[in-house]
N, C-alpha and C positions, 0 to 999 in steps of 0.2 A: 503494498501500499503503499502509495502516496506522503510524504510527512505531512503533517499538519501546517498550516491552516486550515487547509481542506480541501480532498482529494479530487474534488470538482473543477481544483485549480491546478490540475495535471493542466491545464487553459496555461497557467500563471507558468510553472516548470517551463514547459517544452518553449514557448516563449520567450522566458526572460535569460537561461543558464546557459544556451546553447549557442556560444553566438559561431564557431568556429561550424560544429556537428548542427546546430536543427539548420541554419543555413546552407548545409552545403542540402539540403532536404526540398530545395528552393521547387517550386511548380510554377505552372503556368498563367494560372490566377493569381488576384490581383486587388483587393478592395481598393477605393478612391479615400478613402474612409483614412485620417492621418491620427494618431496616437493624440500626439499630444494637442489637439483639437478637444479633450475629451480632459485635460489637465487642468486643473486651473493656476493661472502664471501666479498665485503666490506660492504653490510649490516649491520648496527649495534645493531636492532633490530628484535625477528625473534622468530615468537609463531610456532607452528604445533599442527594441532588436530589430533590423532583418532576420524575419524568419525562412521566409521563399525569396529570395532574390530569385533576375534571372540576369540574361547577358554575359557581360563580359564576371559582374559580380559573382551569377553564380560561378562561374568556372572556374576562374581562382581563388571560388572559396572552397570547391574539392579538391582541387589542385593542390593545397596547404594540407586540406584534411586528409588527402592519400600517402601525403607524404611523410604527418607524424602520426598518424593509426594504421598505416597499413590496412584501409581501407576504404575500399569505393560504397557503401553501403551505412550509412553513418543513421539511416532510420533503425538498423539494428543495431547498433551500439549504444543507442540514448537512448534504445527500446529498453534494454538489460541497468542501463544505468539510472531509469529516474521513474519507469515504469513499473508495478504490479502488474501479480496476470489478468486485474480487473481491469486493468485500465491499458491502451494500447493507442503509438504512436498513429497507427491507422483508424483509430478513434477519430483522432482530432483532423486530422489531416484533411478533411471533406469540406469540415468551414472556415481552416486557417489562411487569413491573411496573409497583406504582407507582411506589415510589421506588428511587433506589441511592444508596448511600455508599459515601465515599473516606478509611480514615483510614491514621497513619504511628506507627509505636510504639520508633521507634527510625531514627538520623542518623546518617548517617559519609561524612563529606567531602564529596564533589558526588551523592550517591546516597543511599537512604534504603529504610525496610524496612516496606511497611504492603499496601496490599489495596484494591481498586473491590468491594464486596458489593452484587451486583443483584436484589431482587424479582425472582423466576423465575413466571409464572402458568402451563404446562405445561412438568413436565419431561421430555418424549420431546422436544420441539421444541429445548427451551432442549441437551438432551444430545447429541441430531442437529448443534447448531446448531457445540456445545463439540467435538466428535469432529472433522467435518471438519476446522474454524481447526488443529487438532492436525494432525492429520496432511497439513494443506499446509504445515505448518513445517516438517515433521518433528521434531515433540514426542517427546522421547520419556515413553512411558509409567511413574505412578509411584503406588504407591501409602504414605499415611499415616493410623495411626489408622482403619484398614480403608476408608478413602478414597480412592479412585483420582483421581489426576490428571495432569495433562501437562504438560512441562518443558521450558524451552528457553533459553541462554544466562542469562539474569538473571530469567525470566518462569517463571511460571507460573498455570495455570487451569485452572478444575473447574466441575460443579457441583454442590452440597453442600447437599442438604438439600430448604431455598426457594430457594437462591441460588443467583446464576453469580457463583462472584469468580474473581477475575482480577490479582494484582499479583506481586509477588515470591515467592518459591519459602517463605522465611521471613512474610511475610503471609500466604499462603495456606496455611503451619501453622498458624497462630494464628489464623486463623477457627475450622476442622477442630476445635482443641484445643477455644476456645472453645465452636463448638456442643456438642459428644460430651460434653464434663464437667459432672458436676453442682454441683459446686461452684467453677464462673470464675464472678465477676462478670460483670457486661457495662453500656454504656452504657445500656441500660434501667432498668439496677438503682441508677445511680450516682444518690447525693440532690448533687450538687457537678454532677453535666449539669442534669436536670433544675431546679432550682436556677435556674442560667444562663438554661435556655430559657420559667421564668416571667418572670425581670426583663424576658425582651424583652416580654410583656405583650400575648399571642397570635402560635398559631403557624398560624393559618387561615389566614391569608391570604399565607404563606410560600409561595417558588418555590422555596427553597435554604434552607440552616439552616450557622451552621458553630460551632464549638467548640475551643476553646484553655482546657488546662491550662496554669496558670501553673506552678505546681512541677513538674508534668510532665513540661514543654517542657521546663525548666530542668536537671530528673535528664538527659533526655535527647538533650540537648545537651551535659552534659556526660560524659557514661559518652560522645558519640563522640569525646570528645576532639578537634574541630575548632576549641574554641575554647580560647585560651590561658587557663588558670587566673585571668589578674589579671582579663582583659576579665571571665568567669565570674562572678566573685565583685564587681566593677564591678556586672554587670547585678543580680544578686541587691539590692541595695545599692539599689537605686534604686528596682527594684522595691516592696522593704520598706518606701521611702520611700512610695510612691505607692499601696501596697496591691493591692488583684486578685488575688484565689483563682482565677479561672476566666473568661471570658467565651462570650460565643455573639451571635451574626451571623444576619441573616435577611436576603434578597432576596423585594422582592416587586415586582409590575408591576400598572399599570389603563392607561383611555388614557390618563389624568389626566400621569401620573408613575412614573417607573421610583426605588425608594426601597432603600436597606441602610441597617439601623440595626443595632446592637450595643448591647449590656451589658456593664457589667463589677461581680461581686460582690464584695463585702470592699475595694473601691475609699475611699481616704482622702479628707476634704476638698480641691482642690485649695490649694496654700498661695500661690494670690494674694490682695491685699490685699479684707480684707472689704469687700463692696460696689464691687470692680470688673467690669466687662459692658464684653467686647470685643465684645457681638451690638451696644450702644449706639454703641461706635464706628466700626461700621460702619455702622451705619444713620446718622449724622451724613454721613458721607462726602458727594462732591458728586457730584448726584441723576443725571448723564450718566456714571460711571463704571461701566466696565464688567468691573473686577476689586475685588474688597474682603474684605481679609482682616483681621481684630479678632483682639487680646489682651489682654486682660484682665490690667490691673496691672504694665506692662511692668517697673519697677525693678524691685517686689518679687520680680519669677518669675525674673529674670535672676539679682540675688542669691540667691534659692535655689541656681539654676542653678551657680553658682559656687562654691556652699559644697558643693554635689555634689561637681563636680568637686576643688572640694582636697581631699574627705579621698577618692573615687577615684584620684586623682593622690598622696597620699599611702602610701598601698599601693605604690602602684608607684615612690617615689622620686622624686616631682616633686613640688615647694613649691611649689604656684600662689600661695601668699599670696607671697611671696616676690619670682616673678614682676610681682604686681601692682604690688609695691614698687617694685620695676628702675625696670616700668614708670612707674611717678609720678615718680621723680627721676630717671630721663634723658628723658622729655618735657614734665613739668611736669603731667601730666594722673591725676586721679586716679578711676580709675572707679565705683566707689562714690560718693564722694562728689560730686566734678564732676557725674557723667550721673546716675545710677541713682535716686539720694536724691530727685529732682523728677519724677520718670516714670510717669506714667500709665496708662489708660488708653489705646491705643494702635493702629491701622490704617493699613493698604498701601492701597492703590486706583493704578490703569492705569484711564486715560481717552483719548477722542481716534479719530476712524478716517481718520484719514488722516496719511499721516508731516509733515503739519505743523501739527499739532496734538496729534500723539499724544505724554503725557507722564505724569506718575505720582507719590506724595511719599508717607514713612511723615508720620503726622499725630499726634502725640504728647500730651495731653494733660499740660500743667506745674501739677505745685503751688506751684511758686515762678519767678515769672515773670524776676525777675532774675536765679537760681542759673542759668538757663536763656542768660540772653544772656549769663551770665561763660563758662557752657559754650564757646558760641559762639564766645566771642573768645579760650579758649585752644587750640577747636581753628584759627582762625584763623593761629595763630602756631605752632600744630605744622605744619600745611599747607605754610607758610610758611619753614620749616627745613626738613622733609623734603623737599618739592619745589618747590625754588627757582622752577623752570618754569611752573607753575601759579601764573595772575593771580588773586588774589585781591581783590576790589573790597567795596567799603561796600554792601549796598544798598536799591535807590533804586526809586522808581516802582511797589511792590507793593501795591496797597489790601490794610488790616489787617495791616500787617508794622510790629510796633513797632523791631522789631531784626533785622537780619541783614547775611548775605556770601554774594557770589554768587563760586564758582568756577568761574573757565575755564581750557581748552589749548586753543593755538592748533593741536594736532591732531586735537582730538577736536573737532564738532559738536554738541554738547550744554554747557549749562550746568547745575552743580548749583547748586544753592538753599540755604540755611539758613533758617529766619525764625522768630522768635517774634512771636505775635500773638494779643490774645483766648483766653490763656490756652492755646496750645498751642505746640510744638514741630513745625517742617515740615522735614522732610529731601526736596527734589524735585530733579525733571530737569522742566526749561520753565516758564517767569514765570506762563503760564496756566493750569499744573497748583499752583502755586504758591498764587496768589489766589484758585481755587476754594477748596483745602483750608483758608484759612483764612476768606474767607468765602462761602460758599458760596451763587449762587440760590436752587438746590432741592435737595436732599438725598435721598439712597438711599431715606429712609422717605417720601420725596414718589412712589418710582417704583412704577408698576401692575405691572411685571415682577417687582419684588423684593417687594411688598407679596402676588403672587400666592406667590413661594417662600416667604416666612415661611409662610403658610397652609397649603402643602404639609407642611407641618415639622410639625403636630400642636401647635402651641403651644412649641415651640422659637422662638427668636429666632433668624437666622439670626449666626453670626459670620464663614462665609462663603460670599461670590457672587457669579457669572456669571453676565451676560447676554450671551448668544450671538448674537443680532445685532449688534451693534457691530462683533465683533473678526470675523464672516463676510464685515460691510462693510469692516473694516479687513483685513483679509486678499485680499481680491481690489483694494483700491485698492492692495496693492503688487507685483499683477499675478499674483497665486496663479490669478482667473479666469482665465486664460489657459493653466491646465495641466488635462488630461484629466482626471490624476489626482484634480485638486481637482475638477470636476466628479462625478465618481462619487462625493469621499467628501461631497459641500454636498445632495445625495440623502437622505444619511441624516445630517445633520447638523442641514437645514433642520425635521426631528423636533421639534427639543431647543427649548424656550424659554429657558430656565437652568439652574443645579446650584445647590447650597446647602445650606449643613450648618451645624450647631447643635450643642450640649450642654449637658444640665444633671446635677446631683448630687441626688438622694432618698435620703439616708440614708448607706449605704455601698452604694448602685447609681450607678455612671455608668452613663448615657444618650448615645447618640451617635446624631445619624441623619445623612444625605448623598442630597438627590432631585432627579435630576434634571426636571424638568418638562419637557411637551409638549406641542405647539400641538392 
C-alpha cells in the first residue's frame, strides 16, 4: 500500500516523485490546464513535474533513464518502487495529464498544509479512480464550495475541474477556493513567479521545476511557531544581507548529463574580495584529485561571517567579539589578525585509490607568506600546550615547503601537516598529498574528466568537482567489491563520469548549476 496521507494519492506520488522515471512514461495526450493556475500566488513553496513529456523532452529523458537504470521500461520500475498490488501505474495512465504540481502554504511542527494538483485528461476515468480509492480507504464524503471530496485522517482527495487533487484537507480546500473564486491571484498571475522562472533562461528542457518565495516562506515559518523568534530574526537578517526575493530551480536530463539549475532574483553581490575565484582554486588542485571544493576569498568570507554571527549573537545576549578576545588572550591566537588577514582563495581536495596513497588537503592562497609562517608557529605552540601527547616536529623532506610542522599522535595512524610554500598554505593529511598540493605535476585543469564537467556547466567554471571512477576504485580497494549490495549499486554508479557545480552573478540574479555527467 502507498504511504499515507492517502492511498488515493497514488496520483500525487506518481506525479511528484519521478522526474526522470515518470517523465520517461510520456504519452501522446496532454491537457491544456496548468497546475500553477490552481495554486494561490501566496503559496511560498511549489514544485512541478512534467510527467508525460513528448518530443525531444521525452527522448532526452528516456536516454538518461536507460543509462542510469539500464532499463527501457520505467513504468515497470516505478510499479515496484511506488505502488502496492492494489494500485498500478496502469490505473492512473488513462487520465494522467502532462504536468503535476505540489504546493505548500503553511508549516506546523512536523506537518505542512498543501496538496498535489495533477492535470487530468479524462474526467470520467479520473473520478472513477478517485472514488474507487475513497471507497477502499473507507473515506468520508464531504462538500466544500459545491465540490464533493473524500477525506480520511489528515488527507483528502477529489477531482476539481481539470485536476485531480490530493493532500491535506485544508490544502484541498485552498485549491477549490482558488479555482472557484474570480478574485484570487494564482501562481500563473504572479510577477515574482514569472521573473524567477525567466531567470532560469529557459523551461523548454525542464522535467521539473521548483519555486520558493523567500518572504512567503519566512512568513509561513513565523506563523507556524516552530522556530524560536530569535533564530527566525537572525535568519531574516542573513537573508537581508545576502538578498534574494525568490528562487527557482529546474531539473533537466539527456543522454550526456543530468542537471539541476537554480536562479535567485534580488540577490546581492557576494561578500568575498573582488577578484576572488573559487573555480580557479579548484582548477589548480592536483590532477589526480577525485574531490575538489573551492571557496573564494576565505579570509574575507569568514570575517564577514563572524560579523554576521556577532550581530546575531548580540540579539541573543552573546558577545562574540568578547569571546574572540578571550580566545586571543588565553591561547595567544588572534583569529582575524593571525589567520584571516592573509587567507585568499582556497580549495579542499582528496586523492588516492588505495589505503596506502589516500590523502587530502586544504590549500589556501596566502597574501603574506611571512604572516602565514608566523601563524603556523603560533599553532605549534598552541598544540603543544593544549595537547601534550601530540608530537610536533619541524617539517622536512617535503618538496615545495618553505616552512611547516608535522603533527602526529601515537594512537592515530595519520600525520597532519601544516606547510607554507609558493604562496600557499597547506593543511593536509599524508606527505604525498601535501607535496602534490605545493607543487602539483599536473592540475585538474589538465584532466579530461574535469574539462568535460566544465563544458557541461555551460560557461560556469566548476567550483565543486567529483570524479566517480577513482572513488569506485577506492571503494573496491577497501573491500566494497565483496558486497552484493555494492555490486547492485555499481551498475547504476558506473553510468556516471563526474559531478560538478558552479555559480555566477549577473546583476541581481545569482545562478548556480549542478551537473552529473553520464558515460
